[in-house]
C-alpha positions in Angstrom: 87.9 -80.4 127.8 86.1 -82.8 129.9 86.9 -86.0 128.8 89.7 -87.9 130.6 90.0 -91.3 128.7 90.1 -92.4 125.3 86.6 -93.0 124.7 83.8 -90.5 125.9 81.7 -92.0 128.6 77.9 -91.4 127.8 75.2 -92.4 130.3 72.2 -93.2 128.2 69.2 -92.6 130.6 66.0 -94.0 129.8 62.5 -95.3 130.8 61.0 -93.0 133.5 57.6 -92.1 135.2 55.8 -91.0 132.5 53.3 -92.6 130.2 55.8 -92.6 127.5 58.0 -95.2 129.3 58.0 -97.6 126.7 59.0 -95.4 123.7 61.8 -94.3 125.8 63.3 -97.6 126.0 62.9 -98.4 122.5 64.8 -95.2 121.6 67.3 -95.5 124.3 68.3 -99.2 122.6 68.7 -97.7 119.1 70.9 -94.9 120.5 73.0 -97.2 122.3 73.5 -99.6 119.5 74.3 -96.6 117.1 76.9 -94.8 119.2 80.5 -95.3 117.6 81.8 -97.8 120.2 85.5 -96.6 119.3 84.7 -93.0 120.3 82.3 -93.9 123.0 81.7 -96.0 126.0 77.8 -96.4 127.0 76.5 -96.6 130.3 73.2 -97.7 130.4 70.7 -96.3 133.2 67.5 -97.1 133.7 64.5 -95.2 135.3 61.5 -97.6 136.4 57.8 -96.6 136.2 57.9 -96.1 139.9 60.8 -93.7 139.9 63.7 -95.7 140.7 67.2 -95.4 139.4 68.8 -98.7 138.0 71.6 -100.2 136.2 70.3 -100.4 133.0 70.1 -103.1 130.1 73.2 -103.6 128.2 71.3 -106.1 125.8 69.9 -103.7 123.4 67.7 -106.7 121.7 65.8 -106.6 125.0 64.7 -102.9 124.5 62.9 -103.6 121.2 59.1 -104.0 120.6 58.6 -107.9 120.0 55.2 -108.6 118.8 53.4 -105.6 119.9 54.6 -105.9 123.6 56.6 -102.8 124.2 59.8 -103.1 127.0 60.1 -101.7 130.3 62.7 -101.2 132.7 63.3 -103.8 135.1 65.0 -103.3 138.3 68.3 -104.4 138.9 71.1 -102.7 141.2 69.7 -99.2 142.2 72.1 -96.4 141.6 72.0 -92.3 141.8 73.7 -89.6 140.4 75.7 -87.5 142.6 74.2 -83.8 143.0 77.6 -82.3 143.8 79.8 -80.7 141.1 82.7 -81.9 143.0 81.8 -85.5 142.2 80.6 -84.6 138.4 79.1 -87.3 136.5 79.2 -89.9 139.1 77.0 -92.6 139.3 77.0 -94.6 143.0 75.0 -97.7 144.0 72.5 -97.1 146.7 73.2 -100.3 149.0 76.7 -98.9 149.7 77.8 -96.0 148.1 80.3 -97.3 146.0 81.3 -95.8 142.6 79.2 -97.8 139.3 80.5 -95.4 136.6 81.8 -91.8 135.9 80.4 -90.3 133.0 81.5 -87.6 130.6 78.0 -86.4 129.4 74.6 -87.6 130.1 72.1 -88.6 126.9 68.6 -88.2 128.4 66.5 -90.5 126.3 63.4 -89.6 128.6 60.0 -88.7 126.9 57.3 -87.0 128.4 57.0 -85.9 132.0 59.8 -86.0 134.6 62.3 -86.4 131.5 61.1 -83.9 128.8 59.8 -81.1 131.2 62.8 -79.6 132.4 62.9 -81.5 135.8 65.6 -83.7 135.2 67.4 -81.2 133.2 67.3 -79.1 136.6 69.1 -82.1 138.0 71.8 -82.3 135.5 72.3 -78.5 136.1 72.9 -79.2 139.9 75.2 -82.1 139.5 77.4 -79.7 136.9 77.2 -82.8 134.2 77.0 -82.1 130.5 73.8 -83.3 129.1 72.1 -83.5 125.4 69.5 -81.4 124.6 67.1 -78.3 125.9 67.7 -76.7 129.3 65.1 -76.5 132.1 63.3 -73.4 130.5 62.9 -74.5 126.9 62.2 -78.0 128.0 59.4 -76.8 130.3 58.1 -74.5 127.9 57.9 -77.1 125.1 56.6 -79.8 127.1 53.6 -77.5 128.0 51.3 -76.8 124.8 50.0 -73.8 126.4 53.2 -72.2 127.1 54.9 -73.6 123.6 51.9 -71.5 121.5 51.8 -68.4 123.8 55.9 -67.8 122.9 55.6 -69.1 119.4 52.5 -66.6 118.8 54.4 -63.8 120.7 57.1 -64.3 117.9 54.4 -63.8 115.3 54.5 -67.6 114.3 51.6 -69.4 112.9 49.3 -71.5 115.5 46.0 -72.7 115.6 43.1 -71.9 117.7 42.7 -73.5 121.2 41.1 -73.5 124.5 43.0 -74.0 128.1 40.8 -75.9 130.8 41.9 -75.5 134.4 39.4 -76.3 137.1 36.6 -76.8 134.6 35.2 -79.6 132.1 33.1 -77.6 129.8 33.3 -75.2 127.1 31.1 -72.2 126.9 28.8 -71.7 123.7 31.4 -69.0 122.8 34.2 -71.3 122.9 32.5 -74.0 120.9 31.7 -71.5 118.3 35.1 -70.2 118.1 36.6 -73.5 117.7 34.1 -75.6 115.7 33.9 -79.3 115.0 35.9 -81.6 115.3 38.3 -80.6 118.3 40.9 -82.7 119.6 41.4 -82.7 123.3 44.7 -83.6 124.8 46.5 -83.3 128.0 48.4 -80.2 127.9 51.8 -81.8 129.1 51.5 -84.8 127.2 53.2 -86.9 124.4 53.2 -89.6 121.6 49.6 -89.0 121.5 48.7 -90.6 124.9 45.4 -89.5 126.2 44.2 -87.6 123.2 40.8 -87.8 121.5 39.1 -86.8 118.5 35.8 -85.2 119.2 33.0 -84.9 116.4 30.5 -84.4 118.8 29.9 -81.8 121.5 28.0 -84.8 123.5 31.6 -86.7 123.3 33.3 -84.0 125.1 33.3 -84.8 128.8 34.4 -88.5 128.2 37.3 -87.0 126.0 38.1 -84.6 128.7 38.1 -87.0 131.5 40.5 -89.2 129.3 42.9 -86.1 129.1 42.5 -85.4 132.9 43.8 -89.0 133.4 47.2 -87.9 132.1 47.3 -84.2 133.1 45.2 -82.0 135.2 45.4 -79.3 132.7 43.7 -80.1 129.2 43.6 -78.3 125.9 41.3 -78.4 123.5 42.4 -77.9 119.5 40.4 -76.6 116.8 41.2 -79.3 113.6 43.4 -78.1 111.4 43.0 -79.3 107.6 46.4 -80.0 105.7 49.0 -82.7 105.3 51.0 -83.3 108.4 54.6 -82.4 107.5 57.5 -82.9 110.4 61.0 -81.1 110.3 64.0 -81.4 112.2 66.4 -79.1 113.9 70.0 -79.6 114.7 72.6 -77.8 116.6 76.3 -78.3 115.7 79.0 -77.8 118.7 79.8 -74.3 117.2 76.2 -73.3 117.8 75.2 -73.3 114.0 71.8 -74.4 113.7 70.2 -76.2 110.6 67.0 -77.6 109.5 66.4 -81.0 107.9 64.5 -81.8 104.7 60.7 -81.9 106.0 58.8 -85.4 105.9 55.4 -85.6 104.7 53.4 -88.3 106.6 50.9 -90.4 104.8 48.2 -92.7 106.3 48.0 -91.0 109.8 44.3 -91.5 109.6 44.7 -95.4 108.5 45.0 -97.0 111.9 41.8 -97.8 114.2 42.0 -94.4 116.0 41.4 -92.5 113.1 44.2 -90.1 113.7 47.9 -89.9 114.5 47.4 -91.6 117.9 49.7 -93.9 120.1 49.2 -97.3 118.4 49.2 -95.5 114.6 52.4 -94.2 115.8 54.1 -97.2 117.2 52.5 -100.3 116.6 49.8 -100.4 113.7 52.6 -99.9 110.7 50.4 -98.2 108.5 51.9 -94.7 108.5 54.9 -93.9 106.0 56.6 -90.8 105.1 57.6 -89.3 101.7 61.1 -87.8 102.7 61.9 -85.1 101.5 58.2 -84.0 101.5 56.6 -83.4 97.9 56.0 -79.7 98.7 57.4 -76.5 96.3 60.7 -75.3 97.1 59.2 -71.9 98.5 57.2 -74.2 101.1 60.0 -76.3 101.8 62.3 -73.2 102.7 59.4 -71.7 104.6 59.0 -74.9 106.9 62.9 -75.1 107.5 63.0 -71.3 108.6 59.9 -71.5 110.5 61.2 -74.7 112.7 64.6 -72.7 113.4 62.5 -69.5 114.6 60.5 -72.1 116.5 63.8 -73.6 118.1 65.2 -70.1 118.8 62.0 -68.6 120.5 61.7 -71.3 123.0 65.6 -71.1 123.4 66.1 -74.7 122.6 69.6 -76.7 122.6 71.1 -79.4 120.4 67.9 -81.0 118.6 64.1 -80.6 118.3 61.5 -81.8 116.0 58.8 -79.2 114.9 55.2 -80.6 113.6 53.2 -78.9 111.2 49.9 -78.7 109.1 50.7 -77.5 105.7 47.2 -76.0 105.0 45.7 -74.3 101.7 46.9 -70.9 103.6 50.1 -72.0 104.4 52.1 -73.8 107.3 50.8 -73.8 110.9 53.0 -75.1 113.8 51.4 -77.8 115.5 54.1 -78.4 118.3 57.5 -79.0 119.3 59.3 -81.8 120.9 62.6 -81.2 122.3 63.3 -85.0 122.5 62.1 -86.7 119.5 61.7 -90.2 119.2 65.3 -92.2 118.1 63.0 -95.4 117.6 64.5 -97.2 114.3 61.1 -95.7 112.7 61.2 -92.5 114.2 61.1 -89.2 111.8 63.9 -87.0 113.7 66.9 -89.7 112.7 65.0 -90.4 109.1 64.8 -86.7 107.9 68.4 -86.2 109.1 69.5 -89.3 107.1 67.6 -87.8 104.1 69.4 -84.5 104.6 72.8 -86.3 104.6 73.5 -87.0 108.3 73.6 -90.7 109.2 72.5 -91.9 112.6 76.1 -92.4 114.1 76.8 -88.7 112.8 73.9 -87.5 114.2 74.3 -88.8 117.8 78.0 -88.0 117.5 76.9 -84.2 116.8 74.6 -84.3 119.7 77.0 -85.4 122.1 79.5 -82.8 121.0 77.1 -80.2 121.3 76.4 -81.3 124.8 80.0 -81.2 125.8 81.1 -77.8 124.2 77.9 -76.4 125.7 
């Protein structure tokens, strides 16, 4: 057992260099305010948009969205995490090397690149500190939509049609015919629908590719899948047992100005609602839960994940997996587990205990 004090010291690391910086801040505020203070001592650690590690914000009210203005990490005292296992869990001040805090486990509330893609997970592995969530390989593969789908397809899981653009900015006529219209153009390694466009005319494709390339040099073009959008959470207990939540069906994903489930629609417009549990037949519900767990294992995930589907007339098709899903107050992951009987505080407790047990 790594714990040496009455309370487990949890470093909640948030912010980061990705385009999902502000979403991470909101998620972190919710997590910090729901970790049981009798069991956990929270050590907030922020990462600025420039990548500087700093003493984080202890006032969680400052990590909320106010009047559509989302929070960001403000630089205070710069800190760093020791990469020496002999100093496991030590955060020190950059100015003089003195100790800021020693933690028992890290909860990385980091969405997107440099936080969800295996990079920071590798850092935690080098430091020897336990951390919540997927490891290096699973994080990296789940972040890259190309390799996510390749691994799922290799396991025989249902995925849609796509084309990967590397070093080119056009689709051949054969590829256009295979995909059909409309298509969705996405950064291959992004999240929160940032940089995504829905294209209904091939004339609009170059602009959509340019937008996606502003966020990632690799671009994925996906055929539209017609079906209801359903999300399912996966949770791993300290003993290794893996369970799936009841699914949620999203309603109103096309009601925002973007016309699809984009960033503003997800976080700012307040037009999307969810039916939890999703109004699906018991057979389809069971299939979605089974596919979610299979996807979790196919990518060698750990701790938690959210698997997103389109339920079509022919059956469920997997859209993507998220290894560090949003934990904002309106995020689906905590909502679906609350409906499954696992409240927010209990959910966080399971995740921290799983990290320590692993």
